[in-house]
C-alpha positions as CSV (number, residue, x, y, z in Angstrom):
1,M,0.0,0.0,0.0
2,T,1.2,3.5,-0.8
3,T,0.2,6.5,1.1
4,L,1.1,9.9,-0.3
5,I,1.1,13.3,1.5
6,T,0.8,16.5,-0.4
7,G,2.5,19.7,1.1
8,A,4.8,17.4,3.1
9,T,7.4,20.2,3.7
10,G,4.8,22.5,5.2
11,H,3.8,22.7,8.9
12,L,1.0,20.2,9.1
13,G,2.4,17.9,6.3
14,S,5.8,17.5,7.9
15,L,4.3,16.7,11.3
16,T,1.9,14.2,9.7
17,L,4.8,12.5,7.9
18,Q,6.9,12.3,11.1
19,H,3.9,10.5,12.9
20,L,3.2,8.3,9.9
21,L,6.9,7.1,9.7
22,Q,6.5,5.9,13.3
23,R,3.4,3.8,12.2
24,V,4.3,2.3,8.7
25,P,7.4,1.5,6.8
26,A,9.0,4.4,4.9
27,S,8.8,2.2,1.7
28,G,5.0,2.6,1.7
29,I,5.1,6.4,1.9
30,A,5.4,9.1,-0.7
31,V,5.2,12.8,-0.6
32,S,4.3,15.4,-3.2
33,V,6.1,18.7,-2.9
34,R,6.6,21.9,-5.1
35,D,10.4,21.8,-4.5
36,P,11.7,18.1,-4.3
37,A,15.1,19.3,-3.2
38,K,13.6,20.4,0.1
39,A,12.2,17.0,0.6
40,A,15.3,14.9,-0.4
41,H,16.2,14.3,3.3
42,L,12.9,12.7,4.3
43,G,13.8,9.2,3.6
44,V,10.6,8.5,1.5
45,E,9.7,8.6,-2.2
46,V,9.5,12.1,-3.4
47,R,7.3,13.3,-6.3
48,H,7.2,16.8,-7.8
49,G,3.8,18.2,-7.5
50,D,2.9,21.9,-7.9
51,F,-0.6,22.8,-7.3
52,D,-0.3,25.8,-9.5
53,R,0.7,23.4,-12.3
54,P,-1.8,20.5,-12.1
55,E,-0.1,18.7,-14.9
56,T,2.9,18.0,-12.5
57,L,0.7,16.2,-9.9
58,D,1.3,12.5,-9.8
59,F,-1.0,10.3,-7.8
60,V,-0.7,7.1,-9.9
61,G,-0.5,4.0,-7.6
62,V,-1.6,5.8,-4.5
63,D,-3.9,3.9,-2.2
64,R,-4.4,6.7,0.4
65,L,-3.9,10.3,-0.4
66,M,-3.6,12.9,2.3
67,L,-4.7,16.2,0.6
68,I,-3.6,19.1,2.7
69,S,-5.4,22.3,1.8
70,T,-3.4,25.0,0.0
71,D,-2.9,28.6,0.6
72,G,-4.0,31.7,-1.2
73,P,-7.1,33.7,-2.1
74,D,-10.3,31.6,-2.2
75,E,-10.8,31.4,-6.0
76,A,-7.2,30.2,-6.5
77,R,-7.4,27.7,-3.7
78,I,-10.6,26.2,-5.0
79,A,-9.1,25.9,-8.5
80,K,-6.0,24.2,-7.3
81,Q,-7.8,21.8,-5.0
82,T,-10.4,21.1,-7.7
83,A,-7.5,20.2,-10.1
84,A,-5.9,17.9,-7.4
85,V,-9.1,16.0,-6.8
86,R,-9.6,15.5,-10.5
87,V,-6.1,14.2,-10.9
88,A,-6.7,11.8,-7.9
89,H,-9.9,10.6,-9.6
90,E,-8.2,10.0,-12.9
91,A,-5.3,8.2,-11.3
92,G,-7.6,5.8,-9.3
93,V,-6.7,6.9,-5.9
94,G,-8.3,4.5,-3.4
95,H,-9.1,6.9,-0.5
96,I,-8.7,10.7,0.1
97,V,-8.1,12.1,3.5
98,Y,-8.7,15.9,3.3
99,S,-7.7,18.5,5.9
100,S,-10.8,20.6,6.2
101,V,-12.1,23.1,8.8
102,T,-14.4,22.9,11.7
103,E,-18.2,22.5,10.8
104,A,-17.3,23.2,7.1
105,T,-20.8,22.4,6.0
106,T,-22.5,25.1,8.0
107,S,-19.6,27.3,9.4
108,P,-20.1,31.1,8.8
109,L,-16.3,31.5,8.4
110,S,-15.2,32.8,5.0
111,L,-12.5,30.2,5.3
112,A,-15.1,27.5,5.1
113,V,-16.1,28.3,1.5
114,V,-13.0,26.6,0.1
115,H,-13.3,23.6,2.3
116,R,-17.0,23.3,1.6
117,A,-16.5,23.3,-2.1
118,T,-13.6,20.9,-1.8
119,E,-15.6,18.4,0.4
120,E,-18.6,18.5,-2.1
121,L,-16.3,17.9,-5.0
122,I,-14.6,14.9,-3.3
123,R,-18.0,13.5,-2.6
124,T,-19.0,13.7,-6.2
125,T,-16.0,11.6,-7.4
126,G,-17.2,8.5,-5.5
127,I,-13.7,8.1,-4.1
128,P,-13.9,7.0,-0.4
129,F,-13.0,9.9,1.7
130,T,-12.3,11.0,5.3
131,F,-12.7,14.7,6.2
132,L,-10.5,15.9,9.0
133,R,-12.3,19.2,10.1
134,N,-9.5,20.8,12.0
135,A,-10.0,23.5,14.5
136,M,-7.7,26.6,14.5
137,Y,-4.2,25.8,15.6
138,H,-3.1,26.8,19.2
139,E,0.1,28.0,17.4
140,N,-1.8,30.6,15.3
141,Y,-2.4,32.5,18.5
142,T,0.6,31.7,20.8
143,A,3.0,32.7,18.0
144,Q,1.6,36.3,18.5
145,L,2.6,36.4,22.1
146,P,6.3,37.6,21.7
147,G,5.2,40.4,19.5
148,A,2.4,41.3,21.9
149,Y,5.0,41.8,24.6
150,E,7.0,44.0,22.4
151,R,3.9,46.1,21.6
152,G,2.7,46.1,25.2
153,A,-0.6,44.3,24.6
154,L,-2.2,41.4,22.9
155,V,-4.6,43.1,20.4
156,T,-7.4,41.2,18.9
157,A,-11.0,41.8,17.7
158,T,-12.3,38.7,19.6
159,G,-13.9,40.5,22.5
160,D,-15.1,37.9,25.1
161,G,-15.3,35.1,22.5
162,R,-13.8,31.7,23.2
163,I,-12.1,29.2,20.8
164,A,-11.6,25.4,21.2
165,S,-8.2,25.5,19.3
166,A,-6.0,22.4,19.0
167,S,-2.3,21.6,18.8
168,R,-1.1,21.3,15.3
169,D,0.9,18.2,16.3
170,D,-2.2,16.5,17.8
171,L,-4.0,17.2,14.4
172,A,-1.1,15.8,12.5
173,L,-1.1,12.6,14.7
174,A,-4.8,12.2,14.0
175,A,-4.2,12.3,10.3
176,A,-1.4,9.8,10.6
177,V,-3.7,7.5,12.6
178,V,-6.4,7.7,9.9
179,L,-3.8,7.1,7.1
180,S,-2.4,4.0,8.8
181,T,-5.5,2.3,10.0
182,D,-8.8,1.0,8.5
183,G,-12.4,1.9,9.1
184,H,-12.4,5.6,8.4
185,E,-14.0,5.7,5.0
186,G,-16.9,8.1,4.9
187,A,-16.1,9.5,8.3
188,V,-16.3,13.3,9.1
189,Y,-14.2,14.1,12.2
190,E,-14.7,17.4,14.0
191,L,-11.2,17.9,15.6
192,T,-11.1,20.4,18.4
193,G,-8.9,21.0,21.5
194,P,-9.9,19.9,25.0
195,R,-11.6,23.1,26.0
196,A,-12.5,26.6,24.9
197,W,-10.5,29.5,26.1
198,G,-10.7,33.3,25.7
199,F,-8.0,35.8,24.9
200,D,-8.0,37.4,28.3
201,E,-7.2,34.1,29.5
202,L,-4.4,33.6,26.9
203,A,-2.8,36.8,28.1
204,A,-3.1,35.7,31.7
205,I,-1.4,32.3,30.9
206,A,1.4,34.1,29.2
207,A,1.8,36.4,32.2
208,E,2.0,33.3,34.5
209,V,4.6,31.5,32.3
210,T,6.9,34.6,31.9
211,G,6.3,36.4,35.2
212,K,5.6,39.5,33.1
213,P,2.1,41.1,32.9
214,L,0.3,41.1,29.5
215,A,-3.0,42.8,28.8
216,H,-5.5,41.8,26.2
217,R,-7.1,44.7,24.3
218,S,-10.1,43.9,21.9
219,V,-10.5,46.5,19.2
220,P,-13.1,47.0,16.4
221,D,-12.7,44.8,13.2
222,A,-11.7,47.9,11.2
223,D,-8.9,48.8,13.5
224,L,-7.5,45.2,13.5
225,L,-7.7,45.2,9.7
226,A,-5.8,48.5,9.5
227,G,-3.1,47.2,11.8
228,L,-2.7,44.0,9.8
229,S,-2.5,45.9,6.6
230,A,0.1,48.3,8.0
231,A,2.1,45.2,9.0
232,G,2.4,44.4,5.3
233,L,0.1,41.3,5.1
234,P,-1.7,40.6,1.8
235,A,-5.2,41.9,1.7
236,F,-6.8,38.5,1.5
237,V,-4.9,37.3,4.6
238,C,-5.9,40.4,6.5
239,E,-9.5,39.9,5.6
240,L,-9.3,36.2,6.6
241,L,-7.9,36.8,9.9
242,V,-10.3,39.6,10.8
243,D,-13.2,37.3,9.7
244,I,-11.9,34.5,12.1
245,Q,-11.6,36.8,15.0
246,A,-15.1,38.2,14.3
247,N,-16.4,34.7,14.4
248,I,-14.6,33.9,17.5
249,R,-16.2,36.9,19.1
250,A,-19.6,35.6,17.9
251,G,-19.0,32.1,19.4
252,A,-18.7,30.2,16.2
253,L,-15.4,28.3,17.2
254,A,-16.1,27.5,20.8
255,E,-17.7,24.0,20.6
256,V,-15.6,21.2,22.0
257,R,-15.8,17.8,20.3
258,P,-14.4,14.4,21.4
259,D,-13.2,13.2,18.0
260,L,-9.5,14.3,18.4
261,E,-9.0,12.5,21.6
262,K,-10.7,9.4,20.4
263,L,-8.4,9.2,17.3
264,I,-5.1,9.9,19.1
265,G,-6.0,7.8,22.1
266,R,-5.0,10.4,24.8
267,P,-6.0,13.7,26.1
268,A,-5.6,16.6,23.6
269,T,-2.7,19.1,24.3
270,P,-4.1,22.1,26.2
271,V,-3.3,25.7,25.1
272,E,-1.1,26.2,28.1
273,D,1.6,23.8,26.6
274,A,1.7,25.9,23.4
275,V,2.0,29.1,25.4
276,R,5.1,27.6,27.2
277,V,6.7,26.7,23.9
278,S,6.1,30.2,22.6
279,V,7.2,32.4,25.5
280,G,8.5,29.9,28.2
């Protein structure tokens, strides 16, 4: 059996590969990457695959395909992922495991548009699938803490909203479990962290870890958008981040589900651990 991971040099892909290598022989694993030179050290079969050039994608002989969602504006992402799914169908891939987002079918997040479209397309192919609907990563927020200390406050637009984020490594382990075991065809897993937390709490955890006080200041969406734009982020990224924070404020990402802990067979990593890695 051959299992192939796309985007295997990215954050989620590289962690998924590490966990999969602990579960199955390297001879049964392949990766598809834009720059094969960056994957030469991985010890598995490396295939060139650039989502911007679908003709380079090679999924022939793949039994299980881990399709990790791409980056970019929505229209570009949908086009790239649509092409990848079609290549998988033409190549006769036996099972697609897709990294989606929390509650993709009904989520109000703008981010869900891409995932909803990709899930629907995968369903239409008839290829057996598993959807890993990942929560936001702890690391998306704990990575902001060093900069928050430099600026004197953690600035968000989240208000009193809470989020059930999860460790990126836990989500990668869940993917490796699905890729290396049977019985997941047709499953849709809602993968969240062990509890929902708020950004006042995040600042307090950071203060406890560092011994230095940190305030959380919530600002209007327009102010956050202006700040992100001033930092030089692309417009589509700024809009995406503000939309996520507005939905956190509205409570759209606060529900805790048991699926992640069931898949990985242990308690999910709490946000406190990610804070310690970031500022400890």
